[in-house]
All heavy atoms as TSV, in Angstrom:
chain	resi	resn	atom	element	x	y	z
A	1	LEU	N	N	-58.538	16.572	-53.076
A	1	LEU	CA	C	-58.613	15.142	-52.820
A	1	LEU	C	C	-57.902	14.753	-51.523
A	1	LEU	O	O	-57.270	13.729	-51.432
A	1	LEU	CB	C	-58.009	14.378	-54.001
A	1	LEU	CG	C	-58.781	14.510	-55.314
A	1	LEU	CD1	C	-58.010	13.858	-56.445
A	1	LEU	CD2	C	-60.152	13.924	-55.195
A	2	SER	N	N	-58.040	15.572	-50.515
A	2	SER	CA	C	-57.377	15.289	-49.240
A	2	SER	C	C	-58.320	14.689	-48.216
A	2	SER	O	O	-57.881	14.314	-47.138
A	2	SER	CB	C	-56.789	16.576	-48.672
A	2	SER	OG	O	-57.819	17.480	-48.335
A	3	GLY	N	N	-59.583	14.607	-48.519
A	3	GLY	CA	C	-60.546	14.114	-47.544
A	3	GLY	C	C	-61.074	15.204	-46.636
A	3	GLY	O	O	-61.808	14.929	-45.692
A	4	ALA	N	N	-60.710	16.460	-46.901
A	4	ALA	CA	C	-61.167	17.560	-46.048
A	4	ALA	C	C	-62.648	17.839	-46.264
A	4	ALA	O	O	-63.353	18.197	-45.332
A	4	ALA	CB	C	-60.356	18.817	-46.329
A	5	ILE	N	N	-63.117	17.700	-47.494
A	5	ILE	CA	C	-64.511	18.008	-47.796
A	5	ILE	C	C	-65.341	16.740	-47.954
A	5	ILE	O	O	-66.435	16.634	-47.415
A	5	ILE	CB	C	-64.609	18.871	-49.068
A	5	ILE	CG1	C	-63.885	20.199	-48.836
A	5	ILE	CG2	C	-66.050	19.096	-49.477
A	5	ILE	CD1	C	-63.783	21.079	-50.057
A	6	TYR	N	N	-64.800	15.774	-48.689
A	6	TYR	CA	C	-65.509	14.516	-48.927
A	6	TYR	C	C	-64.856	13.406	-48.120
A	6	TYR	O	O	-63.632	13.361	-48.011
A	6	TYR	CB	C	-65.476	14.145	-50.413
A	6	TYR	CG	C	-66.098	15.202	-51.278
A	6	TYR	CD1	C	-65.309	16.045	-52.054
A	6	TYR	CD2	C	-67.460	15.382	-51.308
A	6	TYR	CE1	C	-65.875	17.024	-52.847
A	6	TYR	CE2	C	-68.042	16.361	-52.089
A	6	TYR	CZ	C	-67.238	17.175	-52.856
A	6	TYR	OH	O	-67.810	18.146	-53.623
A	7	PRO	N	N	-65.647	12.487	-47.567
A	7	PRO	CA	C	-65.060	11.400	-46.779
A	7	PRO	C	C	-64.232	10.458	-47.654
A	7	PRO	O	O	-64.546	10.233	-48.826
A	7	PRO	CB	C	-66.275	10.681	-46.191
A	7	PRO	CG	C	-67.430	11.088	-47.027
A	7	PRO	CD	C	-67.102	12.430	-47.605
A	8	VAL	N	N	-63.173	9.920	-47.077
A	8	VAL	CA	C	-62.273	9.019	-47.800
A	8	VAL	C	C	-62.936	7.668	-48.039
A	8	VAL	O	O	-62.739	7.046	-49.075
A	8	VAL	CB	C	-60.956	8.850	-47.015
A	8	VAL	CG1	C	-60.049	7.832	-47.676
A	8	VAL	CG2	C	-60.253	10.185	-46.880
A	9	GLY	N	N	-63.720	7.216	-47.086
A	9	GLY	CA	C	-64.387	5.929	-47.227
A	9	GLY	C	C	-65.425	5.947	-48.337
A	9	GLY	O	O	-66.137	6.923	-48.528
A	10	GLY	N	N	-65.471	4.884	-49.116
A	10	GLY	CA	C	-66.473	4.758	-50.168
A	10	GLY	C	C	-66.090	5.386	-51.498
A	10	GLY	O	O	-66.920	5.478	-52.394
A	11	LEU	N	N	-64.850	5.813	-51.650
A	11	LEU	CA	C	-64.418	6.389	-52.918
A	11	LEU	C	C	-64.143	5.282	-53.937
A	11	LEU	O	O	-63.777	4.173	-53.561
A	11	LEU	CB	C	-63.126	7.194	-52.729
A	11	LEU	CG	C	-63.225	8.506	-51.987
A	11	LEU	CD1	C	-61.833	9.100	-51.794
A	11	LEU	CD2	C	-64.091	9.482	-52.732
A	12	PRO	N	N	-64.285	5.572	-55.217
A	12	PRO	CA	C	-63.881	4.602	-56.236
A	12	PRO	C	C	-62.377	4.322	-56.124
A	12	PRO	O	O	-61.613	5.140	-55.592
A	12	PRO	CB	C	-64.192	5.299	-57.558
A	12	PRO	CG	C	-65.167	6.367	-57.223
A	12	PRO	CD	C	-64.905	6.760	-55.805
A	13	ALA	N	N	-61.946	3.189	-56.639
A	13	ALA	CA	C	-60.557	2.743	-56.485
A	13	ALA	C	C	-59.559	3.760	-57.029
A	13	ALA	O	O	-58.518	4.002	-56.414
A	13	ALA	CB	C	-60.364	1.391	-57.162
A	14	ALA	N	N	-59.841	4.367	-58.176
A	14	ALA	CA	C	-58.906	5.324	-58.780
A	14	ALA	C	C	-58.730	6.552	-57.884
A	14	ALA	O	O	-57.608	7.009	-57.665
A	14	ALA	CB	C	-59.393	5.745	-60.157
A	15	LEU	N	N	-59.815	7.077	-57.357
A	15	LEU	CA	C	-59.722	8.243	-56.471
A	15	LEU	C	C	-59.084	7.887	-55.135
A	15	LEU	O	O	-58.347	8.685	-54.562
A	15	LEU	CB	C	-61.103	8.855	-56.240
A	15	LEU	CG	C	-61.678	9.652	-57.402
A	15	LEU	CD1	C	-63.059	10.172	-57.047
A	15	LEU	CD2	C	-60.770	10.807	-57.751
A	16	LYS	N	N	-59.364	6.696	-54.655
A	16	LYS	CA	C	-58.772	6.276	-53.387
A	16	LYS	C	C	-57.252	6.183	-53.511
A	16	LYS	O	O	-56.523	6.548	-52.589
A	16	LYS	CB	C	-59.354	4.943	-52.935
A	16	LYS	CG	C	-58.984	4.593	-51.526
A	16	LYS	CD	C	-59.797	3.435	-51.007
A	16	LYS	CE	C	-59.530	3.275	-49.532
A	16	LYS	NZ	N	-60.420	2.327	-48.915
A	17	THR	N	N	-56.764	5.748	-54.668
A	17	THR	CA	C	-55.320	5.684	-54.905
A	17	THR	C	C	-54.711	7.074	-54.843
A	17	THR	O	O	-53.646	7.274	-54.248
A	17	THR	CB	C	-55.038	5.035	-56.273
A	17	THR	OG1	O	-55.614	3.728	-56.284
A	17	THR	CG2	C	-53.559	4.934	-56.538
A	18	VAL	N	N	-55.382	8.051	-55.440
A	18	VAL	CA	C	-54.886	9.427	-55.418
A	18	VAL	C	C	-54.902	9.971	-53.991
A	18	VAL	O	O	-53.954	10.638	-53.558
A	18	VAL	CB	C	-55.716	10.323	-56.362
A	18	VAL	CG1	C	-55.323	11.782	-56.228
A	18	VAL	CG2	C	-55.578	9.854	-57.800
A	19	VAL	N	N	-55.954	9.696	-53.251
A	19	VAL	CA	C	-56.066	10.162	-51.863
A	19	VAL	C	C	-54.952	9.558	-51.012
A	19	VAL	O	O	-54.336	10.251	-50.210
A	19	VAL	CB	C	-57.457	9.820	-51.280
A	19	VAL	CG1	C	-57.483	9.994	-49.772
A	19	VAL	CG2	C	-58.525	10.668	-51.931
A	20	LEU	N	N	-54.648	8.285	-51.205
A	20	LEU	CA	C	-53.597	7.636	-50.425
A	20	LEU	C	C	-52.214	8.167	-50.773
A	20	LEU	O	O	-51.305	8.141	-49.944
A	20	LEU	CB	C	-53.643	6.118	-50.630
A	20	LEU	CG	C	-54.872	5.423	-50.047
A	20	LEU	CD1	C	-54.859	3.948	-50.412
A	20	LEU	CD2	C	-54.951	5.605	-48.549
A	21	ALA	N	N	-52.021	8.677	-51.979
A	21	ALA	CA	C	-50.727	9.229	-52.398
A	21	ALA	C	C	-50.571	10.695	-52.005
A	21	ALA	O	O	-49.463	11.234	-52.074
A	21	ALA	CB	C	-50.569	9.070	-53.905
A	22	ASN	N	N	-51.647	11.353	-51.603
A	22	ASN	CA	C	-51.623	12.768	-51.273
A	22	ASN	C	C	-51.254	12.954	-49.792
A	22	ASN	O	O	-52.012	12.561	-48.903
A	22	ASN	CB	C	-53.001	13.377	-51.546
A	22	ASN	CG	C	-53.068	14.852	-51.300
A	22	ASN	OD1	O	-52.095	15.481	-50.921
A	22	ASN	ND2	N	-54.237	15.415	-51.521
A	23	PRO	N	N	-50.103	13.576	-49.496
A	23	PRO	CA	C	-49.729	13.761	-48.092
A	23	PRO	C	C	-50.714	14.628	-47.306
A	23	PRO	O	O	-50.831	14.496	-46.089
A	23	PRO	CB	C	-48.364	14.452	-48.161
A	23	PRO	CG	C	-47.907	14.360	-49.560
A	23	PRO	CD	C	-49.088	14.055	-50.408
A	24	MET	N	N	-51.436	15.512	-47.982
A	24	MET	CA	C	-52.419	16.345	-47.284
A	24	MET	C	C	-53.558	15.511	-46.714
A	24	MET	O	O	-54.191	15.904	-45.736
A	24	MET	CB	C	-52.965	17.422	-48.218
A	24	MET	CG	C	-52.009	18.575	-48.443
A	24	MET	SD	S	-51.469	19.376	-46.919
A	24	MET	CE	C	-52.994	20.051	-46.315
A	25	SER	N	N	-53.827	14.352	-47.296
A	25	SER	CA	C	-54.859	13.465	-46.751
A	25	SER	C	C	-54.521	13.073	-45.316
A	25	SER	O	O	-55.388	13.027	-44.450
A	25	SER	CB	C	-54.981	12.196	-47.594
A	25	SER	OG	O	-55.343	12.499	-48.905
A	26	TYR	N	N	-53.243	12.805	-45.077
A	26	TYR	CA	C	-52.801	12.392	-43.752
A	26	TYR	C	C	-52.779	13.574	-42.781
A	26	TYR	O	O	-53.078	13.412	-41.598
A	26	TYR	CB	C	-51.434	11.717	-43.854
A	26	TYR	CG	C	-51.488	10.498	-44.744
A	26	TYR	CD1	C	-51.186	10.592	-46.097
A	26	TYR	CD2	C	-51.894	9.267	-44.245
A	26	TYR	CE1	C	-51.263	9.479	-46.925
A	26	TYR	CE2	C	-51.976	8.147	-45.065
A	26	TYR	CZ	C	-51.662	8.268	-46.404
A	26	TYR	OH	O	-51.756	7.169	-47.220
A	27	ALA	N	N	-52.434	14.753	-43.275
A	27	ALA	CA	C	-52.450	15.958	-42.427
A	27	ALA	C	C	-53.882	16.286	-42.002
A	27	ALA	O	O	-54.136	16.591	-40.831
A	27	ALA	CB	C	-51.825	17.133	-43.166
A	28	VAL	N	N	-54.812	16.219	-42.944
A	28	VAL	CA	C	-56.221	16.486	-42.632
A	28	VAL	C	C	-56.747	15.438	-41.655
A	28	VAL	O	O	-57.445	15.764	-40.688
A	28	VAL	CB	C	-57.063	16.511	-43.929
A	28	VAL	CG1	C	-58.548	16.471	-43.622
A	28	VAL	CG2	C	-56.714	17.727	-44.758
A	29	ASP	N	N	-56.394	14.177	-41.879
A	29	ASP	CA	C	-56.851	13.109	-40.999
A	29	ASP	C	C	-56.268	13.274	-39.594
A	29	ASP	O	O	-56.961	13.041	-38.605
A	29	ASP	CB	C	-56.460	11.753	-41.581
A	29	ASP	CG	C	-57.115	10.607	-40.859
A	29	ASP	OD1	O	-58.362	10.573	-40.794
A	29	ASP	OD2	O	-56.386	9.741	-40.331
A	30	LEU	N	N	-55.002	13.689	-39.520
A	30	LEU	CA	C	-54.375	13.918	-38.221
A	30	LEU	C	C	-55.107	15.014	-37.456
A	30	LEU	O	O	-55.453	14.850	-36.285
A	30	LEU	CB	C	-52.904	14.291	-38.416
A	30	LEU	CG	C	-52.102	14.615	-37.171
A	30	LEU	CD1	C	-51.974	13.390	-36.276
A	30	LEU	CD2	C	-50.731	15.137	-37.553
A	31	LEU	N	N	-55.367	16.135	-38.111
A	31	LEU	CA	C	-56.072	17.230	-37.446
A	31	LEU	C	C	-57.501	16.848	-37.067
A	31	LEU	O	O	-57.972	17.174	-35.981
A	31	LEU	CB	C	-56.080	18.470	-38.335
A	31	LEU	CG	C	-54.740	19.178	-38.464
A	31	LEU	CD1	C	-54.828	20.308	-39.486
A	31	LEU	CD2	C	-54.305	19.717	-37.126
A	32	ARG	N	N	-58.189	16.157	-37.977
A	32	ARG	CA	C	-59.558	15.724	-37.674
A	32	ARG	C	C	-59.558	14.786	-36.478
A	32	ARG	O	O	-60.414	14.880	-35.590
A	32	ARG	CB	C	-60.177	15.023	-38.886
A	32	ARG	CG	C	-61.606	14.566	-38.614
A	32	ARG	CD	C	-62.215	13.772	-39.755
A	32	ARG	NE	N	-62.310	14.586	-40.945
A	32	ARG	CZ	C	-61.745	14.269	-42.122
A	32	ARG	NH1	N	-61.043	13.158	-42.247
A	32	ARG	NH2	N	-61.884	15.058	-43.155
A	33	GLY	N	N	-58.615	13.880	-36.440
A	33	GLY	CA	C	-58.538	12.940	-35.324
A	33	GLY	C	C	-58.260	13.629	-34.007
A	33	GLY	O	O	-58.824	13.273	-32.970
A	34	LEU	N	N	-57.368	14.617	-34.035
A	34	LEU	CA	C	-57.049	15.336	-32.798
A	34	LEU	C	C	-58.192	16.231	-32.343
A	34	LEU	O	O	-58.380	16.443	-31.144
A	34	LEU	CB	C	-55.773	16.160	-32.990
A	34	LEU	CG	C	-54.490	15.349	-33.197
A	34	LEU	CD1	C	-53.327	16.277	-33.522
A	34	LEU	CD2	C	-54.183	14.499	-31.987
A	35	MET	N	N	-58.953	16.763	-33.303
A	35	MET	CA	C	-60.025	17.694	-32.939
A	35	MET	C	C	-61.334	17.002	-32.589
A	35	MET	O	O	-62.005	17.407	-31.635
A	35	MET	CB	C	-60.239	18.691	-34.071
A	35	MET	CG	C	-59.048	19.638	-34.235
A	35	MET	SD	S	-59.140	20.668	-35.680
A	35	MET	CE	C	-60.449	21.774	-35.253
A	36	VAL	N	N	-61.725	15.995	-33.371
A	36	VAL	CA	C	-63.029	15.368	-33.129
A	36	VAL	C	C	-62.948	13.869	-32.861
A	36	VAL	O	O	-63.963	13.238	-32.593
A	36	VAL	CB	C	-64.015	15.637	-34.294
A	36	VAL	CG1	C	-64.353	17.095	-34.397
A	36	VAL	CG2	C	-63.495	15.099	-35.598
A	37	GLY	N	N	-61.745	13.278	-32.965
A	37	GLY	CA	C	-61.580	11.866	-32.624
A	37	GLY	C	C	-61.948	10.882	-33.711
A	37	GLY	O	O	-62.071	9.694	-33.434
A	38	ILE	N	N	-62.139	11.332	-34.940
A	38	ILE	CA	C	-62.490	10.431	-36.040
A	38	ILE	C	C	-61.284	10.297	-36.966
A	38	ILE	O	O	-60.825	11.275	-37.535
A	38	ILE	CB	C	-63.704	10.958	-36.828
A	38	ILE	CG1	C	-64.914	11.056	-35.919
A	38	ILE	CG2	C	-63.988	10.071	-38.031
A	38	ILE	CD1	C	-66.096	11.753	-36.547
A	39	HIS	N	N	-60.771	9.069	-37.104
A	39	HIS	CA	C	-59.614	8.799	-37.959
A	39	HIS	C	C	-60.008	7.862	-39.094
A	39	HIS	O	O	-60.822	6.971	-38.901
A	39	HIS	CB	C	-58.506	8.080	-37.175
A	39	HIS	CG	C	-57.877	8.901	-36.120
A	39	HIS	ND1	N	-56.919	9.831	-36.378
A	39	HIS	CD2	C	-58.053	8.921	-34.782
A	39	HIS	CE1	C	-56.525	10.378	-35.257
A	39	HIS	NE2	N	-57.214	9.859	-34.266
A	40	HIS	N	N	-59.405	8.071	-40.263
A	40	HIS	CA	C	-59.523	7.101	-41.355
A	40	HIS	C	C	-58.252	6.275	-41.457
A	40	HIS	O	O	-58.273	5.162	-41.952
A	40	HIS	CB	C	-59.787	7.799	-42.688
A	40	HIS	CG	C	-61.121	8.465	-42.754
A	40	HIS	ND1	N	-62.298	7.760	-42.809
A	40	HIS	CD2	C	-61.474	9.762	-42.746
A	40	HIS	CE1	C	-63.315	8.601	-42.836
A	40	HIS	NE2	N	-62.839	9.826	-42.787
A	41	PHE	N	N	-57.142	6.840	-40.999
A	41	PHE	CA	C	-55.848	6.171	-41.000
A	41	PHE	C	C	-55.350	6.121	-39.554
A	41	PHE	O	O	-55.740	6.943	-38.737
A	41	PHE	CB	C	-54.832	6.941	-41.852
A	41	PHE	CG	C	-55.301	7.260	-43.239
A	41	PHE	CD1	C	-55.532	8.570	-43.628
A	41	PHE	CD2	C	-55.519	6.255	-44.165
A	41	PHE	CE1	C	-55.955	8.875	-44.906
A	41	PHE	CE2	C	-55.951	6.545	-45.446
A	41	PHE	CZ	C	-56.168	7.851	-45.826
A	42	PRO	N	N	-54.450	5.187	-39.249
A	42	PRO	CA	C	-53.898	5.157	-37.880
A	42	PRO	C	C	-53.115	6.434	-37.570
A	42	PRO	O	O	-52.430	6.987	-38.437
A	42	PRO	CB	C	-52.966	3.944	-37.889
A	42	PRO	CG	C	-53.365	3.140	-39.081
A	42	PRO	CD	C	-53.976	4.086	-40.060
A	43	LEU	N	N	-53.196	6.894	-36.347
A	43	LEU	CA	C	-52.521	8.124	-35.919
A	43	LEU	C	C	-51.010	8.080	-36.159
A	43	LEU	O	O	-50.445	9.051	-36.666
A	43	LEU	CB	C	-52.844	8.413	-34.452
A	43	LEU	CG	C	-52.293	9.709	-33.875
A	43	LEU	CD1	C	-52.878	10.912	-34.602
A	43	LEU	CD2	C	-52.585	9.782	-32.398
A	44	PRO	N	N	-50.317	6.966	-35.835
A	44	PRO	CA	C	-48.867	6.931	-36.112
A	44	PRO	C	C	-48.548	7.058	-37.605
A	44	PRO	O	O	-47.551	7.674	-37.971
A	44	PRO	CB	C	-48.418	5.576	-35.566
A	44	PRO	CG	C	-49.440	5.213	-34.552
A	44	PRO	CD	C	-50.733	5.787	-35.057
A	45	LEU	N	N	-49.391	6.513	-38.467
A	45	LEU	CA	C	-49.176	6.637	-39.916
A	45	LEU	C	C	-49.350	8.088	-40.342
A	45	LEU	O	O	-48.540	8.613	-41.122
A	45	LEU	CB	C	-50.141	5.736	-40.680
A	45	LEU	CG	C	-50.079	5.838	-42.208
A	45	LEU	CD1	C	-48.706	5.398	-42.715
A	45	LEU	CD2	C	-51.182	5.010	-42.841
A	46	ASP	N	N	-50.395	8.749	-39.840
A	46	ASP	CA	C	-50.607	10.170	-40.146
A	46	ASP	C	C	-49.380	10.993	-39.763
A	46	ASP	O	O	-48.867	11.780	-40.557
A	46	ASP	CB	C	-51.816	10.728	-39.383
A	46	ASP	CG	C	-53.142	10.222	-39.892
A	46	ASP	OD1	O	-53.204	9.777	-41.048
A	46	ASP	OD2	O	-54.115	10.285	-39.123
A	47	LEU	N	N	-48.917	10.787	-38.559
A	47	LEU	CA	C	-47.777	11.548	-38.050
A	47	LEU	C	C	-46.511	11.248	-38.852
A	47	LEU	O	O	-45.759	12.163	-39.200
A	47	LEU	CB	C	-47.574	11.225	-36.575
A	47	LEU	CG	C	-46.733	12.172	-35.755
A	47	LEU	CD1	C	-47.271	13.592	-35.851
A	47	LEU	CD2	C	-46.697	11.726	-34.313
A	48	ALA	N	N	-46.285	9.980	-39.180
A	48	ALA	CA	C	-45.089	9.600	-39.940
A	48	ALA	C	C	-45.095	10.216	-41.334
A	48	ALA	O	O	-44.069	10.728	-41.799
A	48	ALA	CB	C	-45.002	8.077	-40.031
A	49	VAL	N	N	-46.228	10.195	-42.015
A	49	VAL	CA	C	-46.304	10.752	-43.368
A	49	VAL	C	C	-46.118	12.262	-43.327
A	49	VAL	O	O	-45.382	12.825	-44.157
A	49	VAL	CB	C	-47.641	10.371	-44.042
A	49	VAL	CG1	C	-47.835	11.131	-45.340
A	49	VAL	CG2	C	-47.695	8.878	-44.306
A	50	VAL	N	N	-46.740	12.932	-42.376
A	50	VAL	CA	C	-46.609	14.388	-42.274
A	50	VAL	C	C	-45.160	14.774	-41.968
A	50	VAL	O	O	-44.600	15.674	-42.600
A	50	VAL	CB	C	-47.580	14.952	-41.212
A	50	VAL	CG1	C	-47.269	16.402	-40.901
A	50	VAL	CG2	C	-49.015	14.811	-41.691
A	51	LEU	N	N	-44.524	14.090	-41.027
A	51	LEU	CA	C	-43.142	14.410	-40.683
A	51	LEU	C	C	-42.177	14.076	-41.821
A	51	LEU	O	O	-41.245	14.841	-42.099
A	51	LEU	CB	C	-42.734	13.677	-39.400
A	51	LEU	CG	C	-43.410	14.166	-38.131
A	51	LEU	CD1	C	-43.002	13.294	-36.940
A	51	LEU	CD2	C	-43.094	15.619	-37.863
A	52	ALA	N	N	-42.387	12.948	-42.498
A	52	ALA	CA	C	-41.519	12.572	-43.615
A	52	ALA	C	C	-41.658	13.562	-44.772
A	52	ALA	O	O	-40.663	13.958	-45.386
A	52	ALA	CB	C	-41.848	11.159	-44.082
A	53	THR	N	N	-42.878	13.989	-45.058
A	53	THR	CA	C	-43.099	14.965	-46.127
A	53	THR	C	C	-42.467	16.302	-45.776
A	53	THR	O	O	-41.823	16.938	-46.615
A	53	THR	CB	C	-44.609	15.140	-46.383
A	53	THR	OG1	O	-45.170	13.869	-46.734
A	53	THR	CG2	C	-44.864	16.117	-47.511
A	54	THR	N	N	-42.625	16.718	-44.527
A	54	THR	CA	C	-42.020	17.973	-44.072
A	54	THR	C	C	-40.503	17.912	-44.186
A	54	THR	O	O	-39.867	18.854	-44.684
A	54	THR	CB	C	-42.437	18.277	-42.626
A	54	THR	OG1	O	-43.864	18.358	-42.566
A	54	THR	CG2	C	-41.819	19.570	-42.125
A	55	ALA	N	N	-39.905	16.811	-43.751
A	55	ALA	CA	C	-38.450	16.662	-43.821
A	55	ALA	C	C	-37.967	16.650	-45.269
A	55	ALA	O	O	-36.962	17.290	-45.607
A	55	ALA	CB	C	-38.015	15.386	-43.103
A	56	ALA	N	N	-38.675	15.934	-46.134
A	56	ALA	CA	C	-38.278	15.859	-47.543
A	56	ALA	C	C	-38.371	17.222	-48.225
A	56	ALA	O	O	-37.455	17.631	-48.949
A	56	ALA	CB	C	-39.146	14.838	-48.276
A	57	LEU	N	N	-39.456	17.940	-47.984
A	57	LEU	CA	C	-39.618	19.254	-48.610
A	57	LEU	C	C	-38.648	20.284	-48.025
A	57	LEU	O	O	-38.137	21.142	-48.761
A	57	LEU	CB	C	-41.062	19.724	-48.479
A	57	LEU	CG	C	-42.077	18.928	-49.294
A	57	LEU	CD1	C	-43.490	19.415	-49.013
A	57	LEU	CD2	C	-41.776	18.985	-50.769
A	58	ALA	N	N	-38.368	20.208	-46.733
A	58	ALA	CA	C	-37.394	21.117	-46.130
A	58	ALA	C	C	-35.990	20.834	-46.675
A	58	ALA	O	O	-35.222	21.759	-46.955
A	58	ALA	CB	C	-37.407	20.992	-44.612
A	59	GLY	N	N	-35.669	19.559	-46.843
A	59	GLY	CA	C	-34.381	19.194	-47.420
A	59	GLY	C	C	-34.245	19.670	-48.855
A	59	GLY	O	O	-33.203	20.199	-49.257
A	60	TYR	N	N	-35.289	19.507	-49.631
A	60	TYR	CA	C	-35.277	19.963	-51.018
A	60	TYR	C	C	-35.155	21.480	-51.091
A	60	TYR	O	O	-34.380	22.013	-51.896
A	60	TYR	CB	C	-36.551	19.500	-51.739
A	60	TYR	CG	C	-36.630	19.988	-53.164
A	60	TYR	CD1	C	-35.808	19.457	-54.135
A	60	TYR	CD2	C	-37.524	20.991	-53.525
A	60	TYR	CE1	C	-35.871	19.903	-55.451
A	60	TYR	CE2	C	-37.594	21.444	-54.825
A	60	TYR	CZ	C	-36.767	20.895	-55.784
A	60	TYR	OH	O	-36.829	21.352	-57.079
A	61	ALA	N	N	-35.884	22.185	-50.246
A	61	ALA	CA	C	-35.824	23.655	-50.234
A	61	ALA	C	C	-34.432	24.134	-49.834
A	61	ALA	O	O	-33.899	25.077	-50.432
A	61	ALA	CB	C	-36.872	24.216	-49.285
A	62	THR	N	N	-33.825	23.477	-48.856
A	62	THR	CA	C	-32.478	23.844	-48.433
A	62	THR	C	C	-31.481	23.613	-49.559
A	62	THR	O	O	-30.626	24.455	-49.836
A	62	THR	CB	C	-32.070	23.030	-47.183
A	62	THR	OG1	O	-33.021	23.283	-46.152
A	62	THR	CG2	C	-30.676	23.390	-46.712
A	63	TRP	N	N	-31.586	22.484	-50.216
A	63	TRP	CA	C	-30.702	22.165	-51.339
A	63	TRP	C	C	-30.857	23.186	-52.460
A	63	TRP	O	O	-29.876	23.670	-52.999
A	63	TRP	CB	C	-31.003	20.757	-51.836
A	63	TRP	CG	C	-30.225	20.362	-53.043
A	63	TRP	CD1	C	-28.883	20.088	-53.105
A	63	TRP	CD2	C	-30.738	20.206	-54.360
A	63	TRP	NE1	N	-28.548	19.755	-54.396
A	63	TRP	CE2	C	-29.652	19.819	-55.186
A	63	TRP	CE3	C	-32.007	20.344	-54.923
A	63	TRP	CZ2	C	-29.818	19.572	-56.534
A	63	TRP	CZ3	C	-32.153	20.083	-56.274
A	63	TRP	CH2	C	-31.076	19.710	-57.062
A	64	ARG	N	N	-32.081	23.539	-52.805
A	64	ARG	CA	C	-32.309	24.514	-53.877
A	64	ARG	C	C	-31.822	25.914	-53.474
A	64	ARG	O	O	-31.299	26.642	-54.299
A	64	ARG	CB	C	-33.799	24.582	-54.233
A	64	ARG	CG	C	-34.353	23.375	-54.921
A	64	ARG	CD	C	-33.793	23.207	-56.284
A	64	ARG	NE	N	-34.229	24.318	-57.107
A	64	ARG	CZ	C	-33.774	24.575	-58.320
A	64	ARG	NH1	N	-32.883	23.808	-58.870
A	64	ARG	NH2	N	-34.206	25.619	-58.999
A	65	PHE	N	N	-31.989	26.262	-52.215
A	65	PHE	CA	C	-31.551	27.578	-51.755
A	65	PHE	C	C	-30.019	27.687	-51.807
A	65	PHE	O	O	-29.488	28.723	-52.154
A	65	PHE	CB	C	-32.054	27.835	-50.342
A	65	PHE	CG	C	-31.754	29.216	-49.830
A	65	PHE	CD1	C	-32.465	30.302	-50.307
A	65	PHE	CD2	C	-30.760	29.431	-48.899
A	65	PHE	CE1	C	-32.192	31.594	-49.854
A	65	PHE	CE2	C	-30.478	30.700	-48.433
A	65	PHE	CZ	C	-31.194	31.788	-48.921
A	66	GLN	N	N	-29.340	26.600	-51.462
A	66	GLN	CA	C	-27.876	26.616	-51.500
A	66	GLN	C	C	-27.343	26.728	-52.920
A	66	GLN	O	O	-26.249	27.224	-53.135
A	66	GLN	CB	C	-27.320	25.347	-50.847
A	66	GLN	CG	C	-27.503	25.337	-49.352
A	66	GLN	CD	C	-27.065	24.024	-48.736
A	66	GLN	OE1	O	-26.813	23.046	-49.417
A	66	GLN	NE2	N	-27.009	24.005	-47.415
A	67	ARG	N	N	-28.084	26.286	-53.904
A	67	ARG	CA	C	-27.653	26.335	-55.294
A	67	ARG	C	C	-27.940	27.665	-55.962
A	67	ARG	O	O	-27.513	27.888	-57.078
A	67	ARG	CB	C	-28.333	25.223	-56.086
A	67	ARG	CG	C	-27.869	23.835	-55.690
A	67	ARG	CD	C	-28.547	22.778	-56.508
A	67	ARG	NE	N	-28.746	23.244	-57.887
A	67	ARG	CZ	C	-28.476	22.542	-58.967
A	67	ARG	NH1	N	-28.028	21.331	-58.836
A	67	ARG	NH2	N	-28.716	23.023	-60.159
A	68	MET	N	N	-28.657	28.555	-55.281
A	68	MET	CA	C	-28.999	29.855	-55.873
A	68	MET	C	C	-27.751	30.700	-56.043
A	68	MET	O	O	-26.844	30.671	-55.214
A	68	MET	CB	C	-30.005	30.609	-54.997
A	68	MET	CG	C	-31.390	30.067	-55.046
A	68	MET	SD	S	-32.535	30.916	-53.944
A	68	MET	CE	C	-32.402	32.590	-54.473
A	69	GLU	N	N	-27.747	31.458	-57.119
A	69	GLU	CA	C	-26.657	32.394	-57.363
A	69	GLU	C	C	-27.179	33.812	-57.182
A	69	GLU	O	O	-28.291	34.121	-57.545
A	69	GLU	CB	C	-26.115	32.219	-58.774
A	69	GLU	CG	C	-25.475	30.867	-59.001
A	69	GLU	CD	C	-24.932	30.714	-60.408
A	69	GLU	OE1	O	-24.733	31.739	-61.084
A	69	GLU	OE2	O	-24.725	29.588	-60.821
A	70	ALA	N	N	-26.338	34.656	-56.638
A	70	ALA	CA	C	-26.750	36.038	-56.390
A	70	ALA	C	C	-26.851	36.833	-57.662
A	70	ALA	O	O	-26.317	36.621	-58.655
A	70	ALA	CB	C	-25.775	36.705	-55.443
C-alpha cells in the first residue's frame, strides 16, 4: 500500500488513510518524482517524512542496541 504498484489517486477513503500513514508511500513518491517528475505529495513533505522516519527508526535501533546484554 505504498503507491508503488497502484496509483494513490482514486483510492477508497479507508485505503487512502492507510497509504497516508505508510512512510513508504512518501519514499516511493519521492523517488518517482525525482525520476519521472510525477508527484502525488509535495516534495518537501516527502523529504520530511522520509527523514523523520529514518531518524526515529535509527534512534530506536540505537536505544535497543544499547540495552542489549552480552
